[in-house]
N, CA, C, O and the ligand as a Tripos MOL2 file, in Angstrom:
@<TRIPOS>MOLECULE
protein
  293   291    74     0     0
PROTEIN
NO_CHARGES

@<TRIPOS>ATOM
      1 N          83.5420   99.6950  113.4130 N.3       1 MET1
      2 CA         82.9850   98.3570  113.1470 C.3       1 MET1
      3 C          81.6030   98.3630  112.8790 C.2       1 MET1
      4 O          80.8250   99.0500  113.5420 O.2       1 MET1
      5 N          81.2370   97.6150  111.9160 N.am      2 THR2
      6 CA         79.8480   97.3820  111.3940 C.3       2 THR2
      7 C          79.6700   95.9230  111.5350 C.2       2 THR2
      8 O          80.6120   95.1340  111.6120 O.2       2 THR2
      9 N          78.3410   95.5770  111.5680 N.am      3 ASP3
     10 CA         77.7370   94.1060  111.4080 C.3       3 ASP3
     11 C          76.4540   94.1070  110.7230 C.2       3 ASP3
     12 O          76.0740   95.0870  110.0820 O.2       3 ASP3
     13 N          75.7450   92.9950  110.8440 N.am      4 ALA4
     14 CA         74.5200   92.8110  110.0070 C.3       4 ALA4
     15 C          73.5040   93.7200  110.6690 C.2       4 ALA4
     16 O          72.6000   94.1650  109.9610 O.2       4 ALA4
     17 N          73.5580   94.0420  111.9500 N.am      5 PHE5
     18 CA         72.6680   94.9430  112.4650 C.3       5 PHE5
     19 C          72.7400   96.6020  111.9910 C.2       5 PHE5
     20 O          71.7510   97.3340  111.9620 O.2       5 PHE5
     21 N          73.9740   96.9720  111.6710 N.am      6 THR6
     22 CA         74.1770   98.4290  111.5230 C.3       6 THR6
     23 C          73.1760   98.8500  110.3500 C.2       6 THR6
     24 O          72.6540   99.9480  110.5420 O.2       6 THR6
     25 N          72.8550   98.2840  109.3310 N.am      7 GLU7
     26 CA         72.0320   98.8550  108.2010 C.3       7 GLU7
     27 C          70.5610   98.9160  108.7810 C.2       7 GLU7
     28 O          69.6760   99.5700  108.2290 O.2       7 GLU7
     29 N          70.3820   98.2290  109.8650 N.am      8 LEU8
     30 CA         68.8930   98.1930  110.4400 C.3       8 LEU8
     31 C          68.7010   99.3350  111.3240 C.2       8 LEU8
     32 O          67.5980   99.8810  111.3510 O.2       8 LEU8
     33 N          69.7360   99.7840  112.1060 N.am      9 LEU9
     34 CA         69.5910  101.0060  112.9090 C.3       9 LEU9
     35 C          68.8450  102.2770  112.3470 C.2       9 LEU9
     36 O          68.1360  102.9560  113.0900 O.2       9 LEU9
     37 N          69.0060  102.5510  111.1380 N.am     10 SER10
     38 CA         68.1610  103.8380  110.7410 C.3      10 SER10
     39 C          66.9260  103.5390  110.4940 C.2      10 SER10
     40 O          66.0910  104.4320  110.6340 O.2      10 SER10
     41 N          66.5530  102.3580  110.1120 N.am     11 GLU11
     42 CA         65.1210  101.7240  110.0170 C.3      11 GLU11
     43 C          64.5870  101.7430  111.3840 C.2      11 GLU11
     44 O          63.5390  102.3350  111.6450 O.2      11 GLU11
     45 N          65.2460  101.1410  112.2250 N.am     12 TYR12
     46 CA         64.9380  101.0620  113.6930 C.3      12 TYR12
     47 C          64.4040  102.6610  114.2130 C.2      12 TYR12
     48 O          63.2920  102.8790  114.6930 O.2      12 TYR12
     49 N          65.3140  103.5360  114.0230 N.am     13 LEU13
     50 CA         65.0910  104.6900  114.4890 C.3      13 LEU13
     51 C          63.7990  105.3410  113.7620 C.2      13 LEU13
     52 O          63.0160  106.0420  114.4040 O.2      13 LEU13
     53 N          63.6200  105.0630  112.3610 N.am     14 ASP14
     54 CA         62.7110  105.5160  111.9000 C.3      14 ASP14
     55 C          61.0850  104.7440  112.1880 C.2      14 ASP14
     56 O          60.0170  105.1470  111.7270 O.2      14 ASP14
     57 N          61.2640  103.7450  112.9300 N.am     15 GLU15
     58 CA         60.2600  102.8810  113.1580 C.3      15 GLU15
     59 C          59.6960  102.2440  111.7240 C.2      15 GLU15
     60 O          58.5100  102.3500  111.4100 O.2      15 GLU15
     61 N          60.4710  101.7130  111.0690 N.am     16 GLU16
     62 CA         60.2450  101.0510  109.9280 C.3      16 GLU16
     63 C          60.2180   99.7050  109.9230 C.2      16 GLU16
     64 O          59.6300   99.0730  109.0460 O.2      16 GLU16
     65 N          60.8940   99.1230  110.9650 N.am     17 LEU17
     66 CA         61.0450   97.8080  111.2210 C.3      17 LEU17
     67 C          59.5000   97.1430  111.7470 C.2      17 LEU17
     68 O          58.6060   97.7770  112.3070 O.2      17 LEU17
     69 N          59.4940   95.7780  111.4080 N.am     18 SER18
     70 CA         58.3990   95.0190  112.1370 C.3      18 SER18
     71 C          58.5740   94.9340  113.4730 C.2      18 SER18
     72 O          59.7090   95.1340  113.9050 O.2      18 SER18
     73 N          57.5120   94.6300  114.3800 N.am     19 PRO19
     74 CA         57.7690   94.3710  115.7990 C.3      19 PRO19
     75 C          58.8430   93.3740  116.0880 C.2      19 PRO19
     76 O          59.6480   93.5360  117.0040 O.2      19 PRO19
     77 N          58.8420   92.1620  115.1550 N.am     20 ALA20
     78 CA         59.7000   91.1420  115.4170 C.3      20 ALA20
     79 C          61.2580   91.4990  115.1070 C.2      20 ALA20
     80 O          62.1540   90.9580  115.7550 O.2      20 ALA20
     81 N          61.4580   92.2050  114.3350 N.am     21 GLU21
     82 CA         62.8060   92.9130  114.0540 C.3      21 GLU21
     83 C          63.2650   93.8690  114.9370 C.2      21 GLU21
     84 O          64.4360   93.8990  115.3160 O.2      21 GLU21
     85 N          62.2790   94.7820  115.3470 N.am     22 ARG22
     86 CA         62.6170   95.6210  116.4630 C.3      22 ARG22
     87 C          63.0780   94.8760  117.5530 C.2      22 ARG22
     88 O          64.2060   95.2090  117.9150 O.2      22 ARG22
     89 N          62.5310   93.9250  118.2210 N.am     23 ALA23
     90 CA         62.5790   93.1280  119.1190 C.3      23 ALA23
     91 C          64.1990   92.5480  119.1300 C.2      23 ALA23
     92 O          65.0090   92.5470  120.0560 O.2      23 ALA23
     93 N          64.3210   92.1030  117.8530 N.am     24 ARG24
     94 CA         65.9650   91.5670  117.5020 C.3      24 ARG24
     95 C          66.8210   92.5980  117.5600 C.2      24 ARG24
     96 O          67.9110   92.3950  118.0960 O.2      24 ARG24
     97 N          66.5410   93.7890  117.0760 N.am     25 VAL25
     98 CA         67.6090   94.9660  117.2570 C.3      25 VAL25
     99 C          67.7250   95.2340  118.6530 C.2      25 VAL25
    100 O          68.8360   95.2570  119.1840 O.2      25 VAL25
    101 N          66.7080   95.4340  119.2750 N.am     26 GLU26
    102 CA         66.9210   95.7710  120.7890 C.3      26 GLU26
    103 C          67.6040   94.7220  121.5510 C.2      26 GLU26
    104 O          68.3090   95.1220  122.4770 O.2      26 GLU26
    105 N          67.5340   93.4420  121.3430 N.am     27 ARG27
    106 CA         68.3420   92.3780  122.0160 C.3      27 ARG27
    107 C          69.7630   92.7120  121.6020 C.2      27 ARG27
    108 O          70.6100   92.8810  122.4800 O.2      27 ARG27
    109 N          70.0750   92.8160  120.3130 N.am     28 HIS28
    110 CA         71.3130   92.8770  119.8880 C.3      28 HIS28
    111 C          71.9280   94.1790  120.5220 C.2      28 HIS28
    112 O          73.1130   94.2300  120.8500 O.2      28 HIS28
    113 N          71.1530   95.1090  120.6570 N.am     29 LEU29
    114 CA         71.8800   96.6330  121.0440 C.3      29 LEU29
    115 C          72.4980   96.1500  122.4840 C.2      29 LEU29
    116 O          73.6610   96.4090  122.7940 O.2      29 LEU29
    117 N          71.6670   95.4750  123.2690 N.am     30 GLN30
    118 CA         72.2630   95.1010  124.6100 C.3      30 GLN30
    119 C          73.4420   94.4390  124.5880 C.2      30 GLN30
    120 O          74.1790   94.7290  125.5310 O.2      30 GLN30
    121 N          73.8930   93.5850  123.7630 N.am     31 ALA31
    122 CA         74.8230   92.9760  123.4670 C.3      31 ALA31
    123 C          76.2580   93.6080  122.7790 C.2      31 ALA31
    124 O          77.4150   93.2450  122.9920 O.2      31 ALA31
    125 N          75.7620   94.6760  121.8840 N.am     32 CYS32
    126 CA         76.7030   95.0690  121.1780 C.3      32 CYS32
    127 C          77.0710   96.4890  121.3740 C.2      32 CYS32
    128 O          76.1530   97.3070  121.3160 O.2      32 CYS32
    129 N          78.3970   96.9470  121.6190 N.am     33 VAL33
    130 CA         78.6050   98.2800  122.0130 C.3      33 VAL33
    131 C          78.7650   99.1180  120.6870 C.2      33 VAL33
    132 O          78.5030  100.3200  120.6750 O.2      33 VAL33
    133 N          79.2210   98.4160  119.5350 N.am     34 SER34
    134 CA         79.5350   99.2390  118.4270 C.3      34 SER34
    135 C          78.1230   99.6970  117.6670 C.2      34 SER34
    136 O          78.0730  100.6920  116.9440 O.2      34 SER34
    137 N          77.0440   98.8740  117.9200 N.am     35 CYS35
    138 CA         75.6980   99.1530  117.4340 C.3      35 CYS35
    139 C          75.1540  100.3670  118.2570 C.2      35 CYS35
    140 O          74.6470  101.4000  117.8200 O.2      35 CYS35
    141 N          75.3820   99.9930  119.5610 N.am     36 ARG36
    142 CA         74.9320  101.2420  120.6410 C.3      36 ARG36
    143 C          75.5490  102.7010  120.2700 C.2      36 ARG36
    144 O          74.9990  103.7740  120.5170 O.2      36 ARG36
    145 N          76.8150  102.5200  119.6200 N.am     37 ASP37
    146 CA         77.5010  103.6810  119.4690 C.3      37 ASP37
    147 C          76.9840  104.3140  117.9860 C.2      37 ASP37
    148 O          76.9720  105.5140  117.7120 O.2      37 ASP37
    149 N          76.5990  103.3100  117.1800 N.am     38 SER38
    150 CA         76.0810  103.7880  115.6530 C.3      38 SER38
    151 C          74.8770  104.4370  115.9620 C.2      38 SER38
    152 O          74.6250  105.5620  115.5300 O.2      38 SER38
    153 N          74.0360  103.7320  116.7610 N.am     39 LEU39
    154 CA         72.6210  104.2780  117.1770 C.3      39 LEU39
    155 C          72.7480  105.7030  117.6440 C.2      39 LEU39
    156 O          71.9600  106.5390  117.2040 O.2      39 LEU39
    157 N          73.5770  105.9990  118.4060 N.am     40 GLU40
    158 CA         73.6020  107.2280  119.1420 C.3      40 GLU40
    159 C          74.1030  108.2310  118.1070 C.2      40 GLU40
    160 O          73.6240  109.3650  118.1330 O.2      40 GLU40
    161 N          74.9790  107.9270  117.2430 N.am     41 GLY41
    162 CA         75.4800  108.6200  116.4690 C.3      41 GLY41
    163 C          74.3780  109.2270  115.2430 C.2      41 GLY41
    164 O          74.3600  110.3990  114.8650 O.2      41 GLY41
    165 N          73.4580  108.1000  114.7230 N.am     42 LEU42
    166 CA         72.4810  108.2580  114.1400 C.3      42 LEU42
    167 C          71.4070  109.2670  114.6950 C.2      42 LEU42
    168 O          71.0260  110.1830  113.9650 O.2      42 LEU42
    169 N          70.9150  109.1210  115.9620 N.am     43 ARG43
    170 CA         70.2620  109.8980  116.7300 C.3      43 ARG43
    171 C          70.7750  111.4360  116.5560 C.2      43 ARG43
    172 O          70.0210  112.3620  116.2570 O.2      43 ARG43
    173 N          72.2070  111.5680  116.7940 N.am     44 GLN44
    174 CA         72.5980  113.0130  116.7980 C.3      44 GLN44
    175 C          72.5490  113.5460  115.4350 C.2      44 GLN44
    176 O          72.2960  114.7450  115.3160 O.2      44 GLN44
    177 N          72.7750  112.7600  114.2740 N.am     45 VAL45
    178 CA         72.5680  113.3220  113.0480 C.3      45 VAL45
    179 C          71.0180  113.5400  112.5800 C.2      45 VAL45
    180 O          70.7430  114.3610  111.7050 O.2      45 VAL45
    181 N          70.2050  112.8860  113.1110 N.am     46 ILE46
    182 CA         68.7710  113.2250  113.0440 C.3      46 ILE46
    183 C          68.1990  114.2700  113.6980 C.2      46 ILE46
    184 O          67.1860  114.8460  113.3030 O.2      46 ILE46
    185 N          68.9450  114.5970  114.9070 N.am     47 GLY47
    186 CA         68.5250  115.6690  115.7130 C.3      47 GLY47
    187 C          69.0500  116.9770  115.0330 C.2      47 GLY47
    188 O          68.3970  118.0210  114.9910 O.2      47 GLY47
    189 N          70.3040  116.8070  114.5040 N.am     48 ARG48
    190 CA         70.7640  118.1340  113.8800 C.3      48 ARG48
    191 C          70.1990  118.3040  112.6800 C.2      48 ARG48
    192 O          70.2210  119.4610  112.2590 O.2      48 ARG48
    193 N          69.7490  117.5710  112.0730 N.am     49 ALA49
    194 CA         69.0210  117.5610  110.5520 C.3      49 ALA49
    195 C          67.8630  118.2950  110.7730 C.2      49 ALA49
    196 O          67.4930  119.0410  109.8660 O.2      49 ALA49
    197 N          67.1390  118.2240  111.9260 N.am     50 LYS50
    198 CA         65.9810  118.8530  112.2630 C.3      50 LYS50
    199 C          66.2620  120.2320  112.5650 C.2      50 LYS50
    200 O          65.4480  121.1180  112.3070 O.2      50 LYS50
    201 N          67.3520  120.4490  113.0880 N.am     51 VAL51
    202 CA         67.8560  122.0070  113.5880 C.3      51 VAL51
    203 C          68.1750  122.6600  112.5070 C.2      51 VAL51
    204 O          67.6850  123.7710  112.3010 O.2      51 VAL51
    205 N          69.1770  121.9980  111.5060 N.am     52 LEU52
    206 CA         69.7200  122.9300  110.2490 C.3      52 LEU52
    207 C          68.6370  123.2390  109.2660 C.2      52 LEU52
    208 O          67.8280  122.3880  108.8980 O.2      52 LEU52
    209 N          68.6420  124.5410  108.8300 N.am     53 PRO53
    210 CA         67.9070  124.8610  107.7000 C.3      53 PRO53
    211 C          68.0990  123.7870  106.3920 C.2      53 PRO53
    212 O          69.1620  123.2150  106.1530 O.2      53 PRO53
    213 N          67.1370  123.6670  105.7790 N.am     54 VAL54
    214 CA         67.0110  122.8000  104.6650 C.3      54 VAL54
    215 C          68.0300  123.0920  103.4580 C.2      54 VAL54
    216 O          68.6040  122.2580  102.7580 O.2      54 VAL54
    217 N          68.0940  124.2770  103.4050 N.am     55 ASP55
    218 CA         68.8390  124.5780  102.0990 C.3      55 ASP55
    219 C          70.5820  124.6540  102.3950 C.2      55 ASP55
    220 O          71.3250  125.2710  101.6310 O.2      55 ASP55
    221 N          70.9800  124.0720  103.3750 N.am     56 VAL56
    222 CA         72.3640  123.8870  103.5120 C.3      56 VAL56
    223 C          73.0290  122.9430  102.6440 C.2      56 VAL56
    224 O          72.5820  121.8030  102.7630 O.2      56 VAL56
    225 N          73.9770  123.0800  101.7930 N.am     57 PRO57
    226 CA         74.5020  122.0880  100.9430 C.3      57 PRO57
    227 C          75.3730  121.0210  101.2640 C.2      57 PRO57
    228 O          76.5410  121.1800  100.9090 O.2      57 PRO57
    229 N          75.0920  119.9920  101.8410 N.am     58 PRO58
    230 CA         75.9270  119.0930  102.5600 C.3      58 PRO58
    231 C          77.1020  118.6880  101.5420 C.2      58 PRO58
    232 O          78.2670  118.4810  101.8820 O.2      58 PRO58
    233 N          76.6350  118.6180  100.3400 N.am     59 ASN59
    234 CA         77.5600  117.8590   99.1910 C.3      59 ASN59
    235 C          78.9980  118.6290   99.3240 C.2      59 ASN59
    236 O          80.1000  118.0860   99.2490 O.2      59 ASN59
    237 N          78.7370  120.0080   99.5390 N.am     60 ASP60
    238 CA         80.2440  120.7800   99.6040 C.3      60 ASP60
    239 C          81.1850  119.9960  100.5010 C.2      60 ASP60
    240 O          82.3800  119.9710  100.2100 O.2      60 ASP60
    241 N          80.7300  119.3520  101.5780 N.am     61 LEU61
    242 CA         81.8270  118.6920  102.5340 C.3      61 LEU61
    243 C          82.2980  117.6000  101.9480 C.2      61 LEU61
    244 O          83.4660  117.3280  102.2280 O.2      61 LEU61
    245 N          81.6210  116.7460  101.0660 N.am     62 TRP62
    246 CA         82.1750  115.5750  100.9430 C.3      62 TRP62
    247 C          83.4460  115.3310  100.1530 C.2      62 TRP62
    248 O          84.1670  114.3800  100.4570 O.2      62 TRP62
    249 N          83.7910  116.2400   99.0340 N.am     63 PRO63
    250 CA         85.2190  115.8580   98.7050 C.3      63 PRO63
    251 C          86.2190  116.0240   99.7840 C.2      63 PRO63
    252 O          87.1720  115.2510   99.6870 O.2      63 PRO63
    253 N          86.2380  116.7810  100.7150 N.am     64 GLY64
    254 CA         87.0950  116.9400  101.7360 C.3      64 GLY64
    255 C          87.0670  115.6720  102.6450 C.2      64 GLY64
    256 O          88.1020  115.1570  103.0690 O.2      64 GLY64
    257 N          85.7400  115.1740  102.9330 N.am     65 ILE65
    258 CA         85.6790  113.9670  103.6910 C.3      65 ILE65
    259 C          86.1830  112.6840  102.9720 C.2      65 ILE65
    260 O          86.8220  111.8070  103.5520 O.2      65 ILE65
    261 N          85.7980  112.6470  101.5000 N.am     66 ALA66
    262 CA         86.3530  111.5350  100.7450 C.3      66 ALA66
    263 C          87.8490  111.6190  100.9190 C.2      66 ALA66
    264 O          88.4010  110.7170  101.5500 O.2      66 ALA66
    265 N          88.4630  112.4780  100.4900 N.am     67 ALA67
    266 CA         89.9390  112.7460  100.6370 C.3      67 ALA67
    267 C          90.4690  112.2870  101.8390 C.2      67 ALA67
    268 O          91.4780  111.5860  101.7630 O.2      67 ALA67
    269 N          89.9220  112.5780  103.1090 N.am     68 ARG68
    270 CA         90.3460  111.9830  104.4610 C.3      68 ARG68
    271 C          90.3390  110.5880  104.3510 C.2      68 ARG68
    272 O          91.3740  109.9580  104.5680 O.2      68 ARG68
    273 N          89.1050  109.9300  103.9840 N.am     69 ILE69
    274 CA         88.7360  108.4520  104.0840 C.3      69 ILE69
    275 C          89.9160  107.6770  103.1980 C.2      69 ILE69
    276 O          90.4570  106.6690  103.6530 O.2      69 ILE69
    277 N          90.2450  108.1850  101.9950 N.am     70 VAL70
    278 CA         91.3170  107.7300  101.0370 C.3      70 VAL70
    279 C          92.6100  107.8880  101.4480 C.2      70 VAL70
    280 O          93.4050  106.9560  101.3280 O.2      70 VAL70
    281 N          92.9370  108.9610  101.9240 N.am     71 GLY71
    282 CA         94.2080  109.0930  102.8990 C.3      71 GLY71
    283 C          95.2310  109.4210  101.3790 C.2      71 GLY71
    284 O          94.9620  109.3260  100.1810 O.2      71 GLY71
    285 N          96.3130  109.7780  102.0260 N.am     72 PRO72
    286 CA         97.5100  110.1570  100.9860 C.3      72 PRO72
    287 C          98.1440  108.8470  100.3870 C.2      72 PRO72
    288 O          98.3220  107.8340  101.0630 O.2      72 PRO72
    289 N          98.4280  108.9480   99.2180 N.am     73 ARG73
    290 CA         98.8100  107.6090   98.6010 C.3      73 ARG73
    291 C         100.3570  107.5320   98.6060 C.2      73 ARG73
    292 O         100.9260  106.5380   98.1550 O.2      73 ARG73
    293 ZN         76.1570   95.1050  116.3240 Zn       74 ZN74
@<TRIPOS>BOND
     1     1     2 1
     2     2     3 1
     3     3     4 2
     4     3     5 am
     5     5     6 1
     6     6     7 1
     7     7     8 2
     8     7     9 am
     9     9    10 1
    10    10    11 1
    11    11    12 2
    12    11    13 am
    13    13    14 1
    14    14    15 1
    15    15    16 2
    16    15    17 am
    17    17    18 1
    18    18    19 1
    19    19    20 2
    20    19    21 am
    21    21    22 1
    22    22    23 1
    23    23    24 2
    24    23    25 am
    25    25    26 1
    26    26    27 1
    27    27    28 2
    28    27    29 am
    29    29    30 1
    30    30    31 1
    31    31    32 2
    32    31    33 am
    33    33    34 1
    34    34    35 1
    35    35    36 2
    36    35    37 am
    37    37    38 1
    38    38    39 1
    39    39    40 2
    40    39    41 am
    41    41    42 1
    42    42    43 1
    43    43    44 2
    44    43    45 am
    45    45    46 1
    46    46    47 1
    47    47    48 2
    48    47    49 am
    49    49    50 1
    50    50    51 1
    51    51    52 2
    52    51    53 am
    53    53    54 1
    54    54    55 1
    55    55    56 2
    56    55    57 am
    57    57    58 1
    58    58    59 1
    59    59    60 2
    60    59    61 am
    61    61    62 1
    62    62    63 1
    63    63    64 2
    64    63    65 am
    65    65    66 1
    66    66    67 1
    67    67    68 2
    68    67    69 am
    69    69    70 1
    70    70    71 1
    71    71    72 2
    72    71    73 am
    73    73    74 1
    74    74    75 1
    75    75    76 2
    76    75    77 am
    77    77    78 1
    78    78    79 1
    79    79    80 2
    80    79    81 am
    81    81    82 1
    82    82    83 1
    83    83    84 2
    84    83    85 am
    85    85    86 1
    86    86    87 1
    87    87    88 2
    88    87    89 am
    89    89    90 1
    90    90    91 1
    91    91    92 2
    92    91    93 am
    93    93    94 1
    94    94    95 1
    95    95    96 2
    96    95    97 am
    97    97    98 1
    98    98    99 1
    99    99   100 2
   100    99   101 am
   101   101   102 1
   102   102   103 1
   103   103   104 2
   104   103   105 am
   105   105   106 1
   106   106   107 1
   107   107   108 2
   108   107   109 am
   109   109   110 1
   110   110   111 1
   111   111   112 2
   112   111   113 am
   113   113   114 1
   114   114   115 1
   115   115   116 2
   116   115   117 am
   117   117   118 1
   118   118   119 1
   119   119   120 2
   120   119   121 am
   121   121   122 1
   122   122   123 1
   123   123   124 2
   124   123   125 am
   125   125   126 1
   126   126   127 1
   127   127   128 2
   128   127   129 am
   129   129   130 1
   130   130   131 1
   131   131   132 2
   132   131   133 am
   133   133   134 1
   134   134   135 1
   135   135   136 2
   136   135   137 am
   137   137   138 1
   138   138   139 1
   139   139   140 2
   140   139   141 am
   141   141   142 1
   142   142   143 1
   143   143   144 2
   144   143   145 am
   145   145   146 1
   146   146   147 1
   147   147   148 2
   148   147   149 am
   149   149   150 1
   150   150   151 1
   151   151   152 2
   152   151   153 am
   153   153   154 1
   154   154   155 1
   155   155   156 2
   156   155   157 am
   157   157   158 1
   158   158   159 1
   159   159   160 2
   160   159   161 am
   161   161   162 1
   162   162   163 1
   163   163   164 2
   164   163   165 am
   165   165   166 1
   166   166   167 1
   167   167   168 2
   168   167   169 am
   169   169   170 1
   170   170   171 1
   171   171   172 2
   172   171   173 am
   173   173   174 1
   174   174   175 1
   175   175   176 2
   176   175   177 am
   177   177   178 1
   178   178   179 1
   179   179   180 2
   180   179   181 am
   181   181   182 1
   182   182   183 1
   183   183   184 2
   184   183   185 am
   185   185   186 1
   186   186   187 1
   187   187   188 2
   188   187   189 am
   189   189   190 1
   190   190   191 1
   191   191   192 2
   192   191   193 am
   193   193   194 1
   194   194   195 1
   195   195   196 2
   196   195   197 am
   197   197   198 1
   198   198   199 1
   199   199   200 2
   200   199   201 am
   201   201   202 1
   202   202   203 1
   203   203   204 2
   204   203   205 am
   205   205   206 1
   206   206   207 1
   207   207   208 2
   208   207   209 am
   209   209   210 1
   210   210   211 1
   211   211   212 2
   212   211   213 am
   213   213   214 1
   214   214   215 1
   215   215   216 2
   216   215   217 am
   217   217   218 1
   218   218   219 1
   219   219   220 2
   220   219   221 am
   221   221   222 1
   222   222   223 1
   223   223   224 2
   224   223   225 am
   225   225   226 1
   226   226   227 1
   227   227   228 2
   228   227   229 am
   229   229   230 1
   230   230   231 1
   231   231   232 2
   232   231   233 am
   233   233   234 1
   234   234   235 1
   235   235   236 2
   236   235   237 am
   237   237   238 1
   238   238   239 1
   239   239   240 2
   240   239   241 am
   241   241   242 1
   242   242   243 1
   243   243   244 2
   244   243   245 am
   245   245   246 1
   246   246   247 1
   247   247   248 2
   248   247   249 am
   249   249   250 1
   250   250   251 1
   251   251   252 2
   252   251   253 am
   253   253   254 1
   254   254   255 1
   255   255   256 2
   256   255   257 am
   257   257   258 1
   258   258   259 1
   259   259   260 2
   260   259   261 am
   261   261   262 1
   262   262   263 1
   263   263   264 2
   264   263   265 am
   265   265   266 1
   266   266   267 1
   267   267   268 2
   268   267   269 am
   269   269   270 1
   270   270   271 1
   271   271   272 2
   272   271   273 am
   273   273   274 1
   274   274   275 1
   275   275   276 2
   276   275   277 am
   277   277   278 1
   278   278   279 1
   279   279   280 2
   280   279   281 am
   281   281   282 1
   282   282   283 1
   283   283   284 2
   284   283   285 am
   285   285   286 1
   286   286   287 1
   287   287   288 2
   288   287   289 am
   289   289   290 1
   290   290   291 1
   291   291   292 2
@<TRIPOS>SUBSTRUCTURE
     1 MET1         2 RESIDUE 1 A MET
     2 THR2         6 RESIDUE 1 A THR
     3 ASP3        10 RESIDUE 1 A ASP
     4 ALA4        14 RESIDUE 1 A ALA
     5 PHE5        18 RESIDUE 1 A PHE
     6 THR6        22 RESIDUE 1 A THR
     7 GLU7        26 RESIDUE 1 A GLU
     8 LEU8        30 RESIDUE 1 A LEU
     9 LEU9        34 RESIDUE 1 A LEU
    10 SER10       38 RESIDUE 1 A SER
    11 GLU11       42 RESIDUE 1 A GLU
    12 TYR12       46 RESIDUE 1 A TYR
    13 LEU13       50 RESIDUE 1 A LEU
    14 ASP14       54 RESIDUE 1 A ASP
    15 GLU15       58 RESIDUE 1 A GLU
    16 GLU16       62 RESIDUE 1 A GLU
    17 LEU17       66 RESIDUE 1 A LEU
    18 SER18       70 RESIDUE 1 A SER
    19 PRO19       74 RESIDUE 1 A PRO
    20 ALA20       78 RESIDUE 1 A ALA
    21 GLU21       82 RESIDUE 1 A GLU
    22 ARG22       86 RESIDUE 1 A ARG
    23 ALA23       90 RESIDUE 1 A ALA
    24 ARG24       94 RESIDUE 1 A ARG
    25 VAL25       98 RESIDUE 1 A VAL
    26 GLU26      102 RESIDUE 1 A GLU
    27 ARG27      106 RESIDUE 1 A ARG
    28 HIS28      110 RESIDUE 1 A HIS
    29 LEU29      114 RESIDUE 1 A LEU
    30 GLN30      118 RESIDUE 1 A GLN
    31 ALA31      122 RESIDUE 1 A ALA
    32 CYS32      126 RESIDUE 1 A CYS
    33 VAL33      130 RESIDUE 1 A VAL
    34 SER34      134 RESIDUE 1 A SER
    35 CYS35      138 RESIDUE 1 A CYS
    36 ARG36      142 RESIDUE 1 A ARG
    37 ASP37      146 RESIDUE 1 A ASP
    38 SER38      150 RESIDUE 1 A SER
    39 LEU39      154 RESIDUE 1 A LEU
    40 GLU40      158 RESIDUE 1 A GLU
    41 GLY41      162 RESIDUE 1 A GLY
    42 LEU42      166 RESIDUE 1 A LEU
    43 ARG43      170 RESIDUE 1 A ARG
    44 GLN44      174 RESIDUE 1 A GLN
    45 VAL45      178 RESIDUE 1 A VAL
    46 ILE46      182 RESIDUE 1 A ILE
    47 GLY47      186 RESIDUE 1 A GLY
    48 ARG48      190 RESIDUE 1 A ARG
    49 ALA49      194 RESIDUE 1 A ALA
    50 LYS50      198 RESIDUE 1 A LYS
    51 VAL51      202 RESIDUE 1 A VAL
    52 LEU52      206 RESIDUE 1 A LEU
    53 PRO53      210 RESIDUE 1 A PRO
    54 VAL54      214 RESIDUE 1 A VAL
    55 ASP55      218 RESIDUE 1 A ASP
    56 VAL56      222 RESIDUE 1 A VAL
    57 PRO57      226 RESIDUE 1 A PRO
    58 PRO58      230 RESIDUE 1 A PRO
    59 ASN59      234 RESIDUE 1 A ASN
    60 ASP60      238 RESIDUE 1 A ASP
    61 LEU61      242 RESIDUE 1 A LEU
    62 TRP62      246 RESIDUE 1 A TRP
    63 PRO63      250 RESIDUE 1 A PRO
    64 GLY64      254 RESIDUE 1 A GLY
    65 ILE65      258 RESIDUE 1 A ILE
    66 ALA66      262 RESIDUE 1 A ALA
    67 ALA67      266 RESIDUE 1 A ALA
    68 ARG68      270 RESIDUE 1 A ARG
    69 ILE69      274 RESIDUE 1 A ILE
    70 VAL70      278 RESIDUE 1 A VAL
    71 GLY71      282 RESIDUE 1 A GLY
    72 PRO72      286 RESIDUE 1 A PRO
    73 ARG73      290 RESIDUE 1 A ARG
    74 ZN74       293 GROUP 0 **** ****
């Protein structure tokens, strides 16, 4: 599930939002389970990105993931 706040979550984590936007996102997070899940997922991705060496090519994974999203026809 995504909504209008989903795309703000990564900026929220990066602290790129204005104070007013942060307050809006925080208020929304208290009401919206799917955004709380998304935020938690983003935090884990960011945490992992810091742990992994920079030279791991994540693009190699993409064809397999894309095939799974599209699914069998
Ligand atoms: Zn939401």
